[in-house]
C-alpha positions in Angstrom: -63.5 1.1 -281.3 -62.8 2.8 -284.6 -60.4 5.3 -285.8 -61.4 9.0 -286.6 -58.2 10.2 -286.9 -58.3 10.5 -290.4 -61.6 12.7 -290.8 -60.2 14.8 -287.9 -56.8 15.1 -290.2 -58.5 16.0 -293.3 -60.4 18.9 -291.3 -57.5 20.3 -289.7 -56.0 20.3 -293.5 -58.7 22.2 -294.4 -58.9 24.8 -291.8 -55.2 25.2 -292.7 -56.2 25.9 -296.4 -58.9 28.5 -295.3 -55.8 30.4 -293.1 -52.9 30.0 -295.3 -54.6 31.6 -298.2 -51.3 31.8 -300.0 -52.4 33.3 -303.4 -50.3 36.8 -302.9 -47.3 34.9 -303.4 -48.1 34.1 -306.8 -48.2 37.7 -307.9 -45.5 39.0 -305.5 -42.6 39.1 -307.9 -45.1 41.0 -310.2 -45.8 43.6 -307.5 -42.3 43.8 -305.9 -40.9 44.6 -309.4 -43.7 47.0 -310.0 -43.2 48.8 -306.6 -38.7 48.9 -307.3 -39.2 50.2 -311.0 -37.3 53.2 -311.7 -35.5 53.3 -308.2 -31.6 53.1 -307.7 -29.8 50.2 -306.6 -32.6 47.3 -307.2 -32.4 44.3 -310.0 -32.8 45.5 -313.3 -33.7 42.3 -314.6 
């Protein structure tokens, strides 16, 4: 009996990569800074 769990794990990992697209995290800091620009009480640095 051969184990196929390696293939199953690989497929689940690939599925997770498609579902959890985290590209938005890279630009989150810049977008947040832009949204808060000029507002009172925000971080200025």
